[in-house]
C-alpha positions as CSV (number, residue, x, y, z in Angstrom):
1,M,-72.5,-32.0,36.8
2,K,-69.4,-31.6,39.1
3,K,-71.8,-31.1,42.1
4,L,-73.8,-34.2,41.2
5,A,-70.7,-36.3,40.9
6,T,-69.4,-35.1,44.3
7,L,-72.8,-35.8,45.9
8,I,-72.9,-39.3,44.4
9,F,-69.3,-39.9,45.6
10,A,-70.2,-38.7,49.2
11,L,-73.3,-41.0,49.3
12,I,-71.2,-44.0,48.2
13,I,-68.5,-43.3,50.8
14,S,-71.1,-42.8,53.6
15,S,-72.9,-46.0,52.6
16,C,-69.7,-48.0,52.8
17,V,-68.9,-46.6,56.2
18,F,-72.4,-47.6,57.5
19,A,-72.2,-51.0,55.8
20,T,-68.9,-51.8,57.4
21,A,-69.5,-50.4,60.8
22,S,-70.2,-53.0,63.4
23,P,-73.3,-52.5,65.7
24,A,-71.0,-52.1,68.7
25,N,-69.5,-49.0,67.1
26,L,-72.9,-47.4,66.5
27,V,-74.2,-47.9,70.1
28,P,-72.3,-46.3,73.0
29,A,-70.8,-49.0,75.3
30,S,-72.0,-49.1,78.8
31,P,-69.5,-48.1,81.4
32,V,-67.7,-51.0,83.2
33,A,-67.4,-50.7,86.9
34,D,-63.8,-50.5,88.3
35,G,-63.6,-53.2,91.0
36,N,-60.5,-51.6,92.5
37,A,-62.2,-48.2,92.9
38,V,-65.5,-49.6,94.1
39,Y,-63.7,-51.9,96.7
40,A,-61.5,-48.9,97.8
41,A,-64.6,-46.7,98.3
42,N,-66.8,-49.2,100.1
43,C,-64.8,-52.2,101.4
44,V,-61.3,-51.2,102.4
45,K,-62.3,-49.8,105.8
46,C,-63.5,-53.2,107.0
47,H,-61.7,-55.7,104.8
48,G,-58.3,-53.9,104.4
49,K,-56.3,-53.1,101.3
50,D,-55.0,-56.6,101.0
51,G,-58.4,-58.3,101.6
52,R,-57.2,-60.1,104.7
53,G,-59.3,-58.1,107.1
54,F,-58.3,-57.0,110.6
55,P,-57.7,-59.3,113.6
56,N,-60.5,-57.8,115.7
57,W,-63.0,-58.3,112.8
58,R,-61.7,-61.8,111.9
59,A,-62.4,-62.9,115.5
60,K,-66.1,-62.0,114.7
61,G,-66.1,-64.1,111.5
62,Q,-64.7,-61.7,108.9
63,P,-63.2,-63.6,105.9
64,D,-59.7,-63.5,104.6
65,F,-60.2,-62.9,100.9
66,A,-56.5,-64.0,100.3
67,D,-57.1,-67.4,101.8
68,A,-57.2,-70.0,99.0
69,N,-59.5,-72.3,101.0
70,W,-62.0,-69.5,101.7
71,Q,-61.9,-68.7,97.9
72,K,-62.6,-72.3,96.9
73,S,-65.5,-72.6,99.4
74,R,-67.6,-69.7,98.0
75,T,-69.2,-69.3,94.6
76,D,-69.5,-65.9,92.9
77,A,-73.3,-66.1,93.4
78,Q,-72.8,-66.5,97.1
79,L,-70.4,-63.4,97.2
80,I,-72.9,-61.4,95.2
81,N,-75.8,-62.3,97.5
82,V,-73.8,-61.5,100.6
83,T,-72.7,-58.2,99.1
84,K,-76.3,-57.3,98.1
85,A,-78.1,-58.5,101.2
86,G,-75.4,-58.1,103.9
87,K,-74.7,-60.6,106.6
88,G,-75.6,-60.2,110.3
89,K,-75.0,-57.0,112.1
90,L,-71.5,-56.4,110.8
91,M,-71.8,-56.7,107.0
92,P,-74.2,-54.1,105.6
93,A,-76.3,-54.6,102.5
94,F,-74.9,-52.8,99.5
95,K,-77.9,-53.4,97.1
96,P,-79.3,-50.0,97.8
97,K,-75.9,-48.4,97.3
98,L,-74.2,-50.3,94.5
99,S,-75.4,-51.3,91.0
100,D,-75.2,-54.9,89.8
101,D,-72.2,-54.0,87.6
102,E,-70.4,-52.5,90.6
103,I,-71.1,-55.6,92.8
104,A,-69.9,-57.9,90.1
105,A,-66.7,-55.8,89.8
106,V,-66.2,-56.1,93.6
107,V,-66.6,-59.8,93.4
108,A,-64.0,-59.9,90.6
109,R,-61.7,-57.8,92.9
110,I,-62.2,-60.2,95.8
111,R,-61.3,-63.1,93.5
112,A,-58.1,-61.4,92.6
113,F,-57.0,-61.4,96.2
114,G,-56.9,-65.2,96.1
115,K,-54.6,-65.2,93.1
116,K,-51.7,-63.5,94.9
């Protein structure tokens, strides 16, 4: 009788746990890309740590990510497209190298330069 009572108690407790658990707790969350890390690994060498770029590259059309006017003149969709497809001979396409989540994280990092 004691074993039956223990079993029933365990079933009730486990039922309560499953009933109150949210679906988010039952399914593992997908990893979120770290925009700082992706930018550091893929963008810093050309765009610099501060996002301002380098004088020799700016003369060839490289943007200054910290410039408020530049930030206002571009949509996130435009930044995503340029990052995926590249631009001219100097900006390589990153679609083969970065996931959509990583590209979105880089765009968020680029936007953060404009807030400083």
